[in-house]
MIVEXTOR-769480 format. One record per residue (C-alpha): residue in three letters; z, y, x. Coordinates in steps of 0.25 Angstrom, whole numbers, plus 2048, in hexadecimal, padded with zeros to 3 digits. Each point is the difference from the previous one (the first is absolute). Example, Ala and Ser with C-alpha at 12.3 -4.5 7.8 and 13.67 -1.06 7.14 Angstrom:
<drendrens>
ALA81F7EE831 SER7FE80E806 
</drendrens>
This chain:
<drendrens>
MET800800800 ASN7FC80E806 SER80C8097FE SER7F880C806 GLU7F57FE7F6 ILE80A8007F4 GLU80480E804 LEU7F2806800 GLU7FB8087F5 LEU7F47F87FA VAL7F580A7FE CYS7F57F77FB GLN8017F17FD GLY7F57F67FB ILE8017FA7F2 THR8077F2801 ASN7FD7F67F5 GLU80C7FA7F9 ARG7FC7F2801 SER7F87F7809 ARG7F57F67FC GLY8057F680A ILE7FD7FB80E PHE7F57F87FB TYR7F880C7FD GLY80380680E ASP80B80A7FB ASN80C802809 PRO80C8007F6 LEU80880A809 ASP7F580A7FD HIS8048017F2 THR80D8057F9 THR8057F57F8 PRO7FF7F580A THR80680980B VAL80C8037F7 LEU8027F27FD ALA7FF7FC80F GLN80B80A803 LEU8097FC7F6 SER7FF7F1803 LEU80180380F SER80D8087FF SER8077F77F6 LEU7FC7F3807 LEU80580680E SER80D8057F9 ALA8037F37FA LEU7FE7F980D THR808809808 GLN80B8007F6 TYR8007F1800 ILE80280080F LEU80A80B801 THR8097FC7F4 PRO8087F6808 LEU80380B80A GLY8068097F5 GLU7F580A800 SER7FD8087F3 ALA7F38017F8 PHE7FF80E805 ILE7FF7FC80F SER7F67F57FD MET7F780A7F9 LEU80180B80B LEU7FD7F680A VAL7F37FC7F8 GLY7FD80F800 PHE80180180F PHE7F87F3802 LEU7F48067F8 GLY80180E805 PRO7FA80780C SER80D7FE808 ILE7FD7F1803 TRP7F08007FF GLY7FC80E803 ASP7F78087F8 LYS7F37F8803 HIS8037F17FC SER7F47FC7F9 PHE8067F77F5 LEU80B8097FC SER7F780D800 LYS7F77F97F6 VAL80C7FB7F7 TYR80780E801 SER7F4809802 ALA80180F7FE LYS7F88007F3 SER8097F67F9 ILE80D807804 ASN80080A7F4 VAL7FF7F57F6 SER8097F6806 SER80B809804 THR8008057F2 PHE8017F27FB ALA80B7FD80A PHE80880D7FC PHE7FF7FC7F1 GLY8077F3804 CYS80B809807 ILE8018087F3 LEU8037F37F8 TYR8097FB80A LEU80980C800 PHE7FF8007F1 LEU8067F2800 LEU80B80580A GLY80380B7F6 ILE8017F67F5 LYS80A7F7808 MET80980C804 ASP80D8017F9 LEU80580F800 GLY80D7FB7FB MET8047FB80D VAL80280E805 LYS80B8017F5 ARG8057F2802 ALA801801810 GLY80E7FF804 ARG80880980A LYS7FC7F780C ALA7F18017FD VAL80080F7FD VAL80780280D ILE7F77F7808 GLY7F48067F9 PHE80480E803 PHE8037FE80F THR7F37F8801 PHE7F980C7FC ILE80880B807 PHE8017F980E PRO7F17FE803 ILE7FB80D7FB THR80B808807 LEU7FE7F880D ASN7F18027FF LEU80180F7FE ILE80980180C VAL7F67F8808 ALA7F58097FB GLU80780C805 ILE8037FA80E LEU7F17FC801 THR7FA80D7FC THR809807809 ASN8007F880D MET7F37F87FF GLU7F2805803 MET7F67FD7F5 ASP7F48067FA GLN80180A7F4 TYR7FB7F67F6 LEU80A7F5804 HIS80B80B801 ASP7FD8057F1 ARG8007F17FB VAL80D7FC806 PRO8098047F3 TYR7F67F77F7 ILE8017F480A ALA80F802800 VAL8018007F0 PHE7F67F57FE GLN8067F680A SER80E8027F9 VAL7FC7FC7F2 THR8067F47F9 THR7F97FA7F4 PHE8067F77F5 HIS7F37F97FE VAL7FF7FC80E ILE80F7FB801 VAL7FE7F87F3 CYS7F37F9804 LEU8067FD80E VAL80D7F97FB THR7F77F97F6 ASP7F77FB80B LEU80C7FB808 LYS8067FA7F4 LEU80D808801 ILE7FE8077F2 ASN80C7F97FA SER80980180D GLU80B80A801 LEU7F880680C GLY7F38017F7 GLN8088067F4 LEU80780A809 ALA7F3804807 ILE7F98027F2 SER80B8097FA SER80180880D SER7F1802801 MET7FF8067F2 ILE80A80B805 SER7F980280E GLY7F27FF7FA THR80380A7F5 CYS80580A80B SER7F67FE80B TRP7F48007F7 SER80580D7F9 LEU80180680E ALA7F27FB804 ILE7F98057F3 PHE80780E803 PHE7FB80080E LEU7F27FD7FB PHE80080D7F7 ILE809809808 ASP7F780280C ARG7F28007F9 ASP7F780C801 GLU8008027F1 THR80780C7FA HIS80D7FE7F9 ASP7FA8027F3 LEU7F67F5802 ILE80B7F6805 ALA8098047F4 LEU7F47FD7F7 ILE7FE7F2806 LEU80F7FD7FF ILE7FF8047F1 THR7F57F77FD ALA8077F5807 ILE80C8027F6 LEU7F68017F5 LEU7FA7F3803 VAL80E7F9801 MET8038067F2 ILE7F37FB7FA ILE8037F2806 PHE80E7FF7FC PHE8008087F3 LEU7F27FC7FA LEU7FC7F3807 ARG80D7F9801 PRO8038017F1 ILE7F37F97FE MET8037F5809 ILE80E7FE7FA TRP7F97FF7F2 MET7F67F6806 THR80D7F8804 ARG8068017F3 LYS7F47FB7F8 THR7FF7F4809 SER8097F47FA GLU80A7FA80A GLY7F97F4807 LYS7F28057FC GLN7F580480A ILE7FD80F801 LYS7F38047F9 GLU7F4802809 THR7FD80D7F9 TYR80E805805 VAL7FD7FC80E THR7F3806800 SER80680D7FB ILE80A80080B PHE7F57FF80B ILE7F980B7FA MET80D808801 LEU8007FC80E LEU7F2805803 GLY80380D7F9 CYS80D803807 ALA7F97FD80E PHE7F580A7FC LEU80A80B7FC SER8077FE80D GLU7F3803807 VAL7FC80B7F7 PHE80E807802 GLY7FF7FF80F HIS80A7F4802 HIS7FF7F3806 VAL7F87F77F7 LEU80C7F6801 PHE80A80A7FB GLY7FB7FD7F1 ALA7FF7F1802 VAL80E7FE805 THR80680A7F6 LEU7F97F87F5 GLY8057F3805 MET80E805800 ALA7FE8047F2 VAL7FC7F27FB PRO80B7F87F9 HIS8057F680A GLY8007F17FE PRO7F97F87F4 PRO7F88027F9 LEU7F980C805 GLY80480280F SER7FF7F1803 ALA7F37FF7F9 LEU7FA80B808 VAL8057FA80D ASN7FC7F27FD LYS7F28047FD ILE7FC80780C GLU80B7FE80B SER7F97F4807 PHE7F2806800 VAL80580E805 SER8097FA80B SER7F77F5805 ILE7F28077FF LEU80080F7FF LEU80D803808 PRO7FB7F980D SER7F38087FF TYR80780D7FF PHE8087FD80D VAL7F37FD807 PHE7FB80E7FC SER80D807803 VAL8007FA80E ALA7F2803802 GLY80480E804 VAL8087FA80C ASN7F980080D ILE8097FD80C PHE7F5805809 SER80180E7FB ILE80F801803 HIS80680980B LEU80D7FD808 LYS80780D7FD THR7FE7FE7F1 ILE8057F1801 THR80C805807 VAL80480A7F5 VAL7FD7F87F4 SER8077F4806 ILE80C808803 PHE8018037F2 GLY7FE7F27FC VAL80C7FB809 SER80980C7FC SER7FD7FD7F1 PHE8037F1802 ILE80D804807 GLY8048097F5 LYS7FD7F67F5 VAL8087F5807 LEU80C809803 GLY7FF8067F2 SER8017F27FA MET80A7FA809 LEU80B80A802 PRO8038017F1 ALA7FE7F17FE LEU80A7FD80B TYR80980A7F9 PHE7FF7F87F4 LYS8047F3808 ILE7F37FA800 PRO7FF7F780C PRO7F880680C SER7F57F6800 GLU7FD8037F1 ALA80180F802 PHE7F67FF80C SER7F77F77F7 LEU80180B7F5 GLY7FC80B80A LEU7F47F8804 VAL7FC7FE7F1 MET80280F7FD SER7F780480C CYS7F47F87FC GLN7F48067FB GLY7F57FC7F7 ILE7F48047F7 SER80780D7FA ASP80180580E VAL7F27FE803 LEU7FC8077F3 LEU80980C804 ILE7FA80280E GLN7F27FE7FA HIS80380B7F7 GLY80580980C ARG7F37FD807 PHE7F88037F3 LEU80780E800 SER7FD80280F LEU80F7FF803 LEU7FD7F480A ASP7F47FD807 THR7F97F2803 GLN8077FF80D ILE80E8027FA TYR7FD7F77F4 SER7FC7F5809 ILE80C800808 MET8098007F4 VAL7F97F47FA ILE8017F980D ASN80F803801 MET8027FB7F1 LEU7F97F3805 PHE8087FE80C LEU80E8047FB SER7FF7F97F2 GLY7F97F4806 THR80C7FF80A PHE80B8027F7 THR7FD7F67F5 PRO8017F4808 ILE80D805806 ILE8068027F2 LYS7FC7F27FC LEU8077FB80D LEU80D8087FF TYR8037FF7F1 ASP8017F37F9 PRO8058027F2 SER8047F17FE LYS80B80280A ARG80780A7F6 TYR8027F47F7 GLU8067F680A SER80F7FD7FC CYS80B7FB809 ASN8077FB7F3 LYS7FD7F37F9 ARG7FA8057F3 THR7FD7F27F9 ILE8057F97F3 GLN8077F6808 HIS80880A808 THR8048087F4 SER80D7FD7FA LEU8007FC7F1 HIS80B80B7FE MET7F780A806 GLU7F58087F9 LEU7F37F9802 ARG7F480A802 ILE7F27FC7FC LEU7F3808802 ALA7F67FB7F6 CYS7F1804802 ILE7F68007F5 TYR7F1802801 HIS7FD7FE7F1 GLN8098007F4 ASP7FC7F27FD SER80A7FC80B THR80C8077F9 PRO8057F57F7 CYS8007F580B ILE80780980A ILE80B8047F5 ARG8027F27FD LEU8027FD80E LEU80A80B802 GLU8077FA7F3 LEU8017F3807 THR80680680C ASN80D8007F7 PRO80580E801 THR80E8017FA ALA80C80A801 LYS8057F880C THR7F27FE807 PRO7F980D7FC MET7F2803804 CYS7F880D803 CYS7F17FF7FD TYR7F680A806 ALA7F37FE7F9 VAL7F3807806 HIS7F38017F9 LEU7F580080B LEU7F48087FD GLN7F3803809 LEU7FF80E804 THR7F48077FA GLY7FC80E7FF SER80B80580A LEU80280180E VAL80F7FF800 PRO8087F37FB HIS80B8027F6 LEU80D7F87FD VAL8058047F2 HIS80E7FC7FC HIS8017FE7F1 GLU80E8057FD PRO8067FD7F2 GLY80080C7F7 LYS7F6808809 SER7F18017FE ALA7F87FD80D LYS7F4808804 PHE7F87F4802 HIS7FD7F77F3 ALA7F77F47FF LYS7FF7F77F4 ASP8037F3809 SER80C807806 SER8058047F2 HIS8007F17FC ILE8077FB80C ILE80A80B7FF ASN8037FD7F2 ALA8017F1803 PHE80A80280B ARG80880A7F8 LEU8027F67F5 TYR8047F580A GLU80A809806 GLN8068037F2 GLU8017F17FD CYS8087FD80C ASN80B8097FC GLY80380780D ASN7FE7F3809 VAL7F3805805 VAL7FC80E805 VAL7F18037FF ASN7F980B808 LEU7F28027FD PHE7F5806809 THR7F1801801 SER7F980080D ILE7F2807801 SER7FB7FD80E PRO7F47FA807 PHE8017F17FF SER7FD80080F THR80E806803 ILE8087FE7F3 HIS8087F5806 GLU80780A809 GLU8058077F3 VAL8057F37FB CYS8077FD80E ARG80680E801 LEU8057FF7F2 ALA8067F2803 ALA80780580D GLU80580D7F9 LYS8067F87F5 SER8057F4808 THR7FA7F67F8 SER8027F1802 LEU7F37FC7FA VAL7F28057FD ILE7F87F97F5 ILE7F1802800 PRO7F67FA7F7 PHE7F67F6805 HIS7F2807801 LYS7FA7F57F6 GLN8068017F2 TRP7FE7F57F6 ARG7FD8057F2 PRO7FC7F97F3 HIS7F2807801 GLY7FF7FC80F ILE80480380E LYS80280F804 ASN7FE80280F ILE80580D806 VAL7F97FF80D GLU80780C806 ALA80E7FA7FD ARG7FE7F580A SER80080980C VAL80C8087FA ASN8087F37FF ARG7FC7FB80E HIS80580E806 ILE80D7FF7F8 LEU8037F2805 ASP7FE80580E MET80880D7FF ALA80A7FF7F5 PRO80F803805 CYS8057F57F7 SER7FC7F27F9 VAL7F38007F8 GLY7FC7F77F4 ILE7F17FF7FC LEU8007FD7F1 VAL7F57F77FB ASP8008037F1 ARG7FA7F57F7 GLY8078047F3 THR80A7F5800 LEU80B809804 SER7FE80B7F6 ALA7FE7F77F4 SER80C8017F7 LYS80A7F3801 ASN8098037F4 ASN80B7F6802 ASN7F97F780A LEU80380080F TYR7F780680B GLU7FD7F5809 ILE80080580E GLY7FC7F880C VAL80380280F LEU7F77F980A PHE80980080D ALA7FB7FB80D HIS80680880C GLY80280E806 ARG80480D7FC ASP7F68037F5 ASP8047F37F9 ARG80E804801 GLU7FD80E7FA ALA7F97F97F5 LEU80C7F77FD ALA80A80B801 TYR7F88077F5 GLY8007F37F8 LEU80F7FF802 ARG80180E7F9 MET7F77FB7F5 ALA8087F37FE LYS80C8097FB HIS7F78047F4 SER8047F97F3 LYS7F17FE7FD ALA7FC7FB80D ALA7FE7F1805 LEU7FE7FF80F THR7FA7F4807 VAL80080080F ILE7F67F6807 HIS8047FF80E LEU7F37FC808 ILE8047F780C ASP7F580280B LEU7FF7F3807 ALA7F4805808 ARG80980B807 THR8027FD80F SER80880C805 GLN80E8027FB ASP80780E7FF TYR80E7FC7FE HIS80580E7FD GLU7F58017F5 MET8047F27FB GLU80E8047FF LEU7FD80D7F8 ASP7F77F87F6 SER80B7F67FE ASP80A80B7FD ILE7F88067F5 ILE7FC7F27FA THR80F7FC800 GLU80380E7F9 TYR7F67FC7F5 LYS8067F27FF ILE80E8067FE GLU7FB80A7F6 SER7F87F67F8 ALA80B7F5800 GLY8037FC7F1 LYS7F58097FA ARG7F57F77FA ARG7F680B7FF HIS7FF80080F SER7FB7F5809 TYR7FD7FD80F ARG7F77F5806 GLN7FA7FD80D GLU7F27FC803 SER7FA7FB80D VAL7F2803804 ASN7F97FB80C ASP7F3808800 CYS7F980C7F8 VAL7F97F67F7 GLU80E7FB7FB LEU80580E7FF ILE7F48057F7 ARG8027F37F7 LEU80F8037FF ILE7FD80F7FC THR7F57FD7F6 SER80A7F67F9 VAL80B80A7FE GLU7F880D7FF ASN7FF8017F1 SER80E7FB7FD PHE80680E801 ASP7FF80F7FB LEU80280680E ILE7FF7FA80D LEU80780680C VAL7FA7FD80E GLY80280680E ARG7F4806807 SER8047F880D TYR7F4805807 ARG8087FF80D SER8017F0800 ARG7FA7F880B SER8017F37F9 PRO7F47F7801 LEU8017FE7F1 PHE7FE80F7FD GLU7F780380C ALA7F57F67F9 LEU8008097F4 THR7FC80D807 GLU7F27FB800 TRP7FF7FF7F1 SER80880D7FE GLU7FA80A7F6 PHE80B80A7FF PRO80880080D GLU80980B7FB LEU8067F57F6 GLY8047F780B PHE7FD7F1800 ILE8067FB7F3 GLY7FD80D7F9 ASP7F17FF804 ILE8007F27FA LEU8058047F3 THR7F780C7FF GLN7F27FB805 SER7F48017F7 ASP7FF7F17FE SER80F7FF7FD GLN8057FA7F3 CYS80D808800 ARG8028087F4 VAL80E805802 SER80580D807 VAL80380080F LEU809809808 VAL7FD7FF80F VAL80C806808 GLN80080580E GLN80E804806 GLN80180D808 ILE7F97FF80D SER80680C807 GLY80F801803 VAL8037F17FE 
</drendrens>
């Protein structure tokens, strides 16, 4: 791509046909507009996807990948005369292609506006406000001091001397969009660090962008009357959007029934509003993105309208149009035109801005007792730059506040600093360590006279009856009370920031969903029926499913729960099997990171069915190990319930060669405890079954699998017995362990509900 040609004024240009007849007619497709634009979009999106695939394991964000592709396709790598790239990115195609790419940027910023939650500024706690303010004030103060020192003591040409204040301000900006996208790419959005960074960036971003906009106006050559007119039109455009267009969009939301899709006419109307607002921004002399972002912020968040707009265009914009925009943004970067003096000045501001942001984040974070390593990680997050910073310096270049040389150095600094910081952040901060516990948070180690705390996760309201019945069988009484934390897990759509909503009794939550209402009502009714023996706390977690497990683990750690119950991703219903694909990954992450024991509930409807005066037949398949002991400990609690009949089948593994006598003693102790507990009670039973190989084990399981309403098994994934190792080759669902997998496989004849238990990994 020829950057010098891009800056030339085209006086005369030959007419270019839109379409090519094809290579078989002797046409060169790259001599025609449509094939050229398609080639540019294909090349930029393909290379961006490949680069992201390579760099993701290193912790790099999508922004870095797209910047690298822009450099790769630009003159800094190939020079101005590379034959292939000069054909694909020819001077005559630039106007059409760059307009197309910039339209993609408009859509992207519109989507970011939709996802923004301005309420976070109000909800930001004291910690976030202080960190955000200091992250704004430190870098700008330090940069202005450095600017004064440089302009006084360093020899530089007049142009660079006059541009130093702009460089100082532009380098010190922090942007909310950038921080949210970064913590999302690093999968830290549900972590304490990510939440604090997001809240703080709302404060620092608001302050720093206000200062940047002020700088863009204050030193322009226009008269004060003209500047005042531009500001008045900006206020007028905001009023049109929020007082005319937003009520229309709220009306559209109200006209859409809950659970129904938004009408296509409504979506089309909003896109017309977007084009109109962008057009008015240009007419009034503002940046075209001003109207797009403002309209996005005015769109009602979440379903049905906000999430529908995001779902319709986000993938296309992020994967196809945005990479092309970065190619044209970096096309103006040419390292061969950079002078050493300019590099020195701009780089000094880049380093001082970095130091200011890190100190501005770290010092108040340390004051609030945040560990030093986390405080430093927070500083690195707050100092990263992204697409909004590129847009800002591009606009500065458009207004002749920066030249190509300064612009090039600032983009290179972004690439170097942000590209270096993100892997360091991933290396330094591991959110899972926050959930590790030195205490034994298990059912086995929770005394019967202590409050048992259980966190129940729900993906869909259909799981609610089974989970409530399981909690009922846990046998909460006045002497053995229970506290249940029920959390409805929802995929985040139409917003950037995850939410954890606490549904307190007597208070109306800001978030309201039909499914959540049914779940809340069911658990409230269960709490009332328990007459004070159970305390229920209800939550709704709205997060990306890629990181929602962190919210679950954090809640389990904060509430000191002994067990997390999660529904299996396959749910059997009368009309067929419902498969929640994303839930499987969530369950696996919870198994790996939970600070307590975990139970995966396979609901086949047998547990939620009403029994009236009949007993619930509960079976425990006990082999050996801590997971099986945890399953039996849960069974012991259920055995005290007046409507529960417990049968323990002790599997004697004759194929086991190595013996861990300490483990054997622990197994024997809990078996003895059960025998004592069940002595003289006819509804409880115990028997031993010897198995020589996996064939005998499968035969035994299939003979008893439909004899119960609920089967409890340990995950026992740590077992090294030849008996279980042979089963790994047939495993369909490894997260269920060996026996749980047999009971749940597609060809299994088992028709009863199963609870697969894993005892706490950390701290035991």
